[in-house]
C-alpha positions in Angstrom: 40.5 110.5 -7.8 38.0 110.5 -10.7 40.4 108.4 -12.8 40.7 105.9 -9.9 36.9 105.7 -9.6 36.6 105.0 -13.3 39.2 102.2 -13.1 37.5 100.6 -10.1 34.1 100.8 -11.8 35.5 99.3 -15.0 37.1 96.4 -13.1 33.8 95.8 -11.1 31.8 95.8 -14.3 34.2 93.4 -16.0 33.9 91.0 -13.0 30.1 91.1 -13.2 30.1 90.4 -16.9 32.7 87.7 -16.7 31.0 86.0 -13.8 27.6 86.0 -15.7 29.3 84.7 -18.8 31.0 81.8 -16.9 27.8 81.0 -15.1 25.8 80.8 -18.2 28.2 78.6 -20.2 28.6 74.8 -20.4 31.8 73.3 -19.0 33.7 70.8 -21.2 36.5 68.5 -20.2 38.6 67.3 -23.2 36.2 69.1 -25.5 35.9 72.7 -26.7 32.2 72.4 -27.6 30.3 71.0 -24.6 26.7 70.2 -25.3 25.6 70.0 -21.6 26.2 71.8 -18.3 29.1 69.4 -17.8 30.4 67.3 -20.6 33.4 64.9 -20.3 34.8 63.5 -23.5 36.8 60.3 -23.3 39.6 59.1 -25.5 39.3 56.9 -28.5 40.6 53.8 -26.7 37.5 51.9 -25.3 39.5 50.7 -22.3 40.7 54.1 -21.2 39.2 55.6 -18.1 36.9 58.5 -18.7 35.8 59.1 -15.1 37.3 58.0 -11.8 36.1 58.7 -8.3 38.4 57.8 -5.3 37.3 58.0 -1.7 39.2 59.2 1.4 40.9 55.8 1.8 42.3 56.1 -1.8 40.0 53.3 -2.9 38.5 53.6 -6.4 34.7 53.5 -5.8 33.5 54.5 -9.3 35.0 54.0 -12.7 33.7 54.8 -16.2 35.5 53.6 -19.3 35.3 55.3 -22.7 33.1 52.5 -24.0 30.4 53.4 -21.5 31.1 50.5 -19.0 30.5 51.6 -15.4 32.2 49.9 -12.5 31.2 50.5 -8.8 33.9 49.2 -6.6 35.4 47.7 -9.8 38.2 49.5 -11.6 38.0 47.3 -14.8 34.3 46.9 -15.6 33.7 44.1 -18.1 30.0 44.8 -18.6 27.7 47.8 -18.8 27.3 47.9 -15.0 29.9 45.9 -13.0 29.7 45.6 -9.2 32.2 42.8 -8.8 35.2 43.8 -6.8 36.8 43.8 -3.4 34.0 46.0 -1.9 32.5 44.9 1.4 29.0 45.2 -0.1 28.9 44.4 -3.8 25.2 43.8 -4.1 22.2 45.5 -5.7 19.1 46.7 -3.8 16.0 46.4 -5.9 12.8 48.4 -5.1 9.2 47.8 -6.0 6.6 49.4 -8.2 2.9 49.1 -8.8 3.3 50.2 -12.5 2.0 47.9 -15.2 4.5 45.7 -17.0 3.5 47.4 -20.3 4.5 50.7 -18.7 8.0 49.7 -17.5 8.7 47.6 -20.6 10.4 44.2 -20.9 13.4 43.3 -18.9 12.4 45.3 -15.7 12.7 43.7 -12.3 10.9 44.5 -9.1 10.9 43.2 -5.5 7.6 42.4 -3.8 7.8 43.1 -0.1 4.7 41.1 0.8 5.6 37.8 -0.9 9.4 38.4 -0.6 9.7 37.6 -4.3 11.4 39.0 -7.4 9.2 39.6 -10.4 10.3 40.3 -14.0 8.5 42.0 -16.8 8.2 40.8 -20.4 6.6 44.0 -21.4 3.0 42.7 -21.0 2.9 40.9 -17.7 4.8 40.5 -14.4 6.1 37.0 -13.7 7.5 35.6 -10.5 11.1 34.4 -10.7 11.3 30.8 -9.6 13.2 30.2 -6.4 13.6 27.5 -3.8 11.8 29.6 -1.2 9.3 27.5 0.8 5.8 28.0 -0.4 3.0 28.1 2.3 1.2 24.8 2.4 -1.0 23.1 5.1 -2.8 19.8 5.2 -5.0 18.9 8.2 -7.3 15.9 8.5 -10.0 15.4 11.2 -10.3 11.7 12.0 -11.4 11.9 15.6 -13.5 15.0 16.5 -17.2 14.5 15.5 -18.3 18.0 16.6 -21.9 19.2 16.7 -23.5 21.0 13.7 -27.0 22.3 14.5 -29.7 22.6 12.0 -30.1 26.2 10.6 -27.0 27.4 12.3 -23.6 28.5 10.9 -20.9 26.5 12.6 -17.1 26.7 12.2 -15.6 23.3 11.2 -13.2 22.1 14.0 -11.1 19.2 15.0 -8.5 19.4 12.2 -4.9 18.5 13.1 -2.1 19.4 10.7 0.0 16.6 9.4 2.0 19.3 7.5 2.1 23.0 8.0 5.1 24.7 6.3 4.9 28.0 8.3 3.0 26.9 11.5 0.2 29.1 10.4 -2.8 27.0 11.4 -4.5 27.4 14.8 -6.1 24.1 15.7 -8.3 25.6 18.4 -10.0 28.1 16.0 -9.4 26.4 12.6 -8.0 29.7 11.5 -5.1 29.9 9.0 -3.0 33.1 9.1 -1.4 33.9 5.7 2.4 33.9 6.0 2.8 36.0 2.8 0.8 38.0 0.3 -0.6 35.9 -2.5 -3.3 33.9 -4.1 -4.3 30.9 -1.9 -6.0 27.7 -3.0 -8.2 26.5 -0.2 -10.3 23.3 0.1 -12.2 21.4 2.7 -14.0 18.1 2.5 -16.3 16.7 5.2 -18.9 14.0 5.6 -21.7 13.8 8.2 -22.6 10.4 9.7 -25.3 8.5 7.9 -28.8 9.7 8.9 -32.1 10.9 7.6 -32.1 13.8 5.1 -35.3 15.9 4.7 -36.5 16.8 1.2 -35.6 20.2 -0.3 -32.7 20.8 2.0 -29.1 21.7 1.4 -25.7 22.1 3.0 -23.7 25.3 2.5 -20.0 25.4 3.0 -18.0 28.6 3.2 -14.4 29.7 3.3 -14.5 33.1 5.1 -11.5 35.6 5.1 -11.3 38.5 7.5 -10.6 40.8 4.6 -14.2 40.3 3.4 -13.6 37.8 0.7 -15.3 34.4 0.8 -16.0 31.2 -1.2 -19.4 29.6 -1.0 -20.4 26.0 -2.1 -23.8 24.3 -1.9 -24.9 20.7 -2.0 -28.7 20.3 -2.4 -31.0 17.4 -1.6 -34.4 17.7 -3.4 -35.7 14.4 -2.2 -36.0 12.9 1.2 -33.9 9.9 2.1 -31.1 8.6 4.2 -27.4 9.0 3.6 -24.0 10.3 4.4 -24.4 14.0 3.5 -21.2 15.9 2.8 -19.2 17.6 0.0 -16.1 19.5 -0.9 -15.7 23.3 -1.0 -12.7 24.8 -2.7 -11.6 27.9 -4.5 -8.9 30.6 -4.8 -8.8 33.9 -3.1 -6.2 36.6 -2.3 -4.8 37.1 1.2 -2.4 39.6 2.5 0.3 38.9 5.1 -1.3 38.3 8.4 -4.9 38.0 7.2 -6.9 34.9 8.5 -9.2 32.5 6.8 -11.4 29.7 8.3 -14.1 27.2 7.2 -17.8 27.2 8.1 -20.8 25.1 7.4 -24.6 25.7 7.5 -27.3 23.2 6.8 -31.1 22.6 7.2 -31.1 18.9 6.9 -33.5 18.7 9.8 -31.5 17.7 12.8 -28.1 18.1 14.5 -25.3 16.5 12.5 -21.9 15.1 13.5 -18.9 14.4 11.3 -18.0 10.8 10.4 -14.8 10.1 12.3 -12.9 7.1 13.6 -15.0 4.3 14.8 -13.7 1.5 12.7 -10.8 1.2 10.3 -13.0 2.7 7.5 -14.0 5.8 9.3 -10.9 7.9 8.5 -10.1 10.2 5.7 -13.5 11.8 5.2 -12.7 15.2 6.7 -9.7 17.3 5.6 -8.5 20.9 5.1 -5.8 21.9 2.7 -4.4 25.3 1.9 -1.4 26.4 -0.3 -0.2 29.6 -1.9 0.3 29.7 -5.6 
């Protein structure tokens, strides 16, 4: 009985030692000296297959050749990564990142969800890949609505009717433009009041106001009293995120209620216009 116990104990000890030895060793395929937990060594022929994975339908879904070329759904990859084949979905999904171009290095690509664009890195900056995607753009004149712009009061410019609005983003009732994509927007409005008296040391202030808190302010000053067609252009660039709105406003202290110069004769058109486009 003691002899049997010794034999069982010896076998048990050998099993433990052998198991620990196997667990602690690297595994090599086609090599006796694996340098990693699992090392697969290919053949000397660059076109030989080093690794092949086949799914339950006996379709080859991954192939790696001895020269390092990897095919996904492609049994004979011709480049470093080859997705061309008979697969139902031979496409690449690209994610996004907020890392600097200098961090990811040159040649990196990212997808920007807000602008629906691909960017590439040259190692210093991110650049938008050119495409035929429709860029947001809107042009809206006001040739018929004179409005009423009181002295010392901030009033939203109204009466603009788009002649072109790429994304249908302009609300004529409120003069609000809703950004169709994330991006930098160039905005501009021009207006002209009807000719009337202008008090000395007065001014007009035009503003583009965005609901994200950004704004553009422009001022036209009149140091001397006189009579004329007061007006000016206010333009600039600001950043808008998808869905954010922007609108034009005007304030003046010219001394009386003002109205826009609109259609009254063939010459009274083209004085008031809004334009917006995304870079």
